[in-house]
Structure formats: structure tokens, C-alpha cells
C-alpha positions in Angstrom: -98.6 142.8 22.5 -102.0 142.0 24.0 -104.5 141.0 21.4 -108.3 140.5 21.6 -109.9 139.0 18.5 -113.7 138.7 18.3 -115.4 136.5 15.7 -119.2 136.3 15.6 -122.1 134.9 13.6 -124.1 138.1 14.0 -124.5 140.5 11.1 -122.2 143.5 11.1 -123.5 146.1 13.5 -123.3 149.9 12.8 -119.7 151.0 12.3 -119.9 153.3 15.4 -121.1 150.3 17.5 -118.2 148.2 16.4 -115.7 151.0 17.0 -117.1 151.7 20.5 -116.9 148.0 21.4 -113.3 147.7 20.1 -112.2 150.8 22.0 -113.8 149.5 25.2 -112.2 146.1 24.8 -108.8 147.7 24.2 -109.0 149.8 27.3 -110.2 146.8 29.4 -107.5 144.5 28.1 -104.8 147.0 28.9 -106.2 147.3 32.5 -106.5 143.6 33.0 -103.0 142.8 31.7 -101.3 145.8 33.2 -99.8 146.6 29.8 -99.8 149.9 27.9 -102.9 150.4 25.7 -100.5 151.7 23.0 -99.6 148.0 22.4 -103.1 146.5 22.5 -104.7 145.4 19.2 -108.4 144.6 18.8 -110.2 142.8 15.9 -113.8 142.2 15.0 -115.1 139.8 12.4 -118.8 139.3 11.8 -121.1 137.3 9.6 -119.1 134.1 10.1 -121.0 130.9 9.8 -120.9 129.3 13.2 -122.8 126.9 15.4 -122.8 126.3 19.1 -124.6 123.6 21.0 -126.0 122.4 17.7 -127.8 125.7 16.8 -127.3 128.7 14.6 -128.3 131.2 17.3 -126.0 134.1 17.7 -122.6 133.0 18.9 -119.1 134.5 19.6 -115.6 133.2 19.8 -112.9 135.4 21.4 -109.1 135.0 21.4 -107.1 136.8 24.0 -103.3 136.6 23.6 -100.6 138.3 25.6 -96.9 138.0 26.3 -96.2 136.6 29.6 -98.5 134.5 31.8 -102.1 135.3 32.7 -103.1 133.8 36.0 -106.5 132.2 36.7 -107.8 135.2 38.6 -107.0 137.5 35.6 -108.6 135.2 33.1 -111.7 134.8 35.2 -112.0 138.6 35.6 -111.5 139.1 31.9 -114.0 136.4 31.0 -116.7 138.1 33.1 -115.8 141.6 31.8 -115.5 140.7 28.1 -118.7 138.6 28.1 -120.6 141.5 29.7 -119.2 144.0 27.2 -120.1 141.8 24.2 -123.6 141.1 25.5 -124.2 144.8 25.9 -122.7 145.7 22.5 -124.0 143.0 20.2 -126.6 141.1 22.3 -124.9 137.7 22.4 -125.8 135.8 25.5 -122.9 135.0 27.8 -123.5 131.3 27.6 -122.9 131.5 23.8 -119.4 133.0 24.1 -116.2 131.0 24.2 -113.0 132.8 25.2 -109.5 131.3 24.6 -106.7 132.8 26.6 -103.2 132.2 25.3 -99.8 133.2 26.7 -97.2 134.0 24.1 -93.5 133.8 24.3 -91.8 137.2 23.7 -89.6 135.8 21.0 -92.7 134.5 19.2 -94.4 137.9 19.0 -93.1 140.3 16.3 -93.5 144.0 16.1 -91.6 146.9 14.4 -89.3 144.7 12.5 -88.2 142.7 15.5 -89.7 140.7 18.4 -90.4 141.4 22.0 -87.9 138.7 23.2 
């Protein structure tokens, strides 16, 4: 049920680097939300035309969705952790990363032919 989707303007890194980043983000998202990693999904899209602050310098947009509510302490901790991981993995400066956190209703999240609600 937790999802982290990363979209960036940078060219696609080596497959092994992307896989390592996704596995790291998966583990971190499970820890931060307290949900089993067996339900976590991660996504990575690169080479997306994007601007930030009027420039074409490397940029990243991240969506984090989870059933239930995320409190401000959680989202602050996730923002710091995920920005750090992204900076280390693909070199995007923290001030060029936006993260959107969204709570999802269990009845609005489908899986395995049903929903969680």
C-alpha cells in the first residue's frame, strides 16, 4: 500500500544504481510508515523534461502515498531521508527535489482484486 514514485530529469543511471536506489527507498518507506515492505511499491522514471526555478538543471519530483494518515513528524523525517538517498544515488541537490505526501483512503486503494477498505 505505500508507494514512492520518483520522476527526474536526469538521464537514466546504470540499472544496478536504479535498482539499489529503489530497494533502499522501499526499505526506508516501510520503516517510516510502519507497514510491511511486502506491500511497498517503488517506481523510477528518468529523462523527463522538467524545470524548477526557471532552469533545466537536474530536478526530481517524488510522490509518497500510503493508506492512513502520515503525521508531520513522519513526513519531515521522510523528506530528509529520501532527499539524502536521492542526492547520494543520482546527484540531485536537495533544494531541487519536491516531495508530495498523500494519505489514501483504504477503499480507494485496490490490490489483489479487491481494496484495502
